[in-house]
N, C-alpha and C positions, 0 to 999 in steps of 0.2 A: 689560188682559188680553182683555176682550171685543172691544175694538177691533182688536187684533192678530188674533184668531180670525176676525173678520168680514172683515178685509182678506185673510187667507189663504184663506178660503172664496171670496171674490170672485176672487182670483187663480187658484184651481183651476178655478172655473167658466169663467173666460175661456180658460184653456188647453184645457179640454175642448171648448168651443164652437169654438175655433180649429182643433183637430184634426178635429172633425166637418166643418167647412167645407172643410178641405183634402181630405177624403175625397170630398165632393160634387164639388168641382172636378176631382179625379182621375178620378172615374167619368164625368164629362162628356167629358173628354179621351180616355178610353178608348173611349167610344162613337164619338166623332168620328174617331179613328184607325182603328177597325175599319171604319167605313163608307167612308172614303176608300180604304183598302187594297182593299176588295172592289170598289169602282168602278174602281180602276186595273187590277185583274185583268180585270174585265169589258170595259173600254174598250181594253185592250191598251197602256196607257201613262199618261202624265200627264193629270190632269183639273183643271180649275179649279172649285172649289166656290163657287157663287154665294150660296147660302143653305142653311142646315141647321136644321131644327126637330127637336130631340132627341126621343126616344121618351118620355121621362118627366122629371119634375123630380127632386128628391132622393127616393130610395126607400130605406127602411130594410131592405127585404127584396127578394129576387130578383123581378124583374118582366119581363114580355114586353110590348112596345109597338111602335108603328109610328113610325118617323122619316120625315120628308119632306126630300128633298135635291134641290136644283136645281144642276145642274152642266153643264159643256160641255168638250169637248176644245178645246185651243188653236186658235182660228180656226174652230171648229165652231158648230153651233146649240145652243141651250139644251135640256136634257133634264130633266124632273122625274120623280122616282121615289119610291116608298115602299119602306121596308125594314122587315122584321120583325126586331126586335132583342131579345135576351135580355140583361138587364143585372143584374149583381149588386147587392146592397144596399150601403148606405154602410158598414155594420158588417162585412160579410164580405170585402170587398175583391176580389171576383171581377171579372175583366175582362169587358167587353161582348163579345158575339158576334153577328154578323149571321147570322140564321137563313135569311133569304130576301131577295133583291133583286127586287122585283116589276117588272112591265111598266111602261113609261113612261105617265104620266098627263098630262092637260092642264096647261098652264102655271099656271092659277089653281085647279086642282082640289085638294081636300083628301084626305088619306089616311083610309080607313075605320078604325074601331076594330078592334083585333085580336080 
């Protein structure tokens, strides 16, 4: 009986952690999509994303952070920019929103803290 309860508890824990991990990955995808959409609006078409540093890791509550994105238009030169991003927590499921896309910075420069 105890063994069955222990196995059931482990199974439930595994399912809960799996669901939480799925929410984290979904939030990362939401931020990436929001940033690319904003860049495409600004650039007037398709962009190639070379590198993207997300604004935050897994956050359980709503947070505002800066993402760093390196991109270029097809055949163009590389541009690096910081973006101020509001991202929902893992538990609330709110989609990421780009609050501001900042001026280009140097190719090796870091984004300041928000």
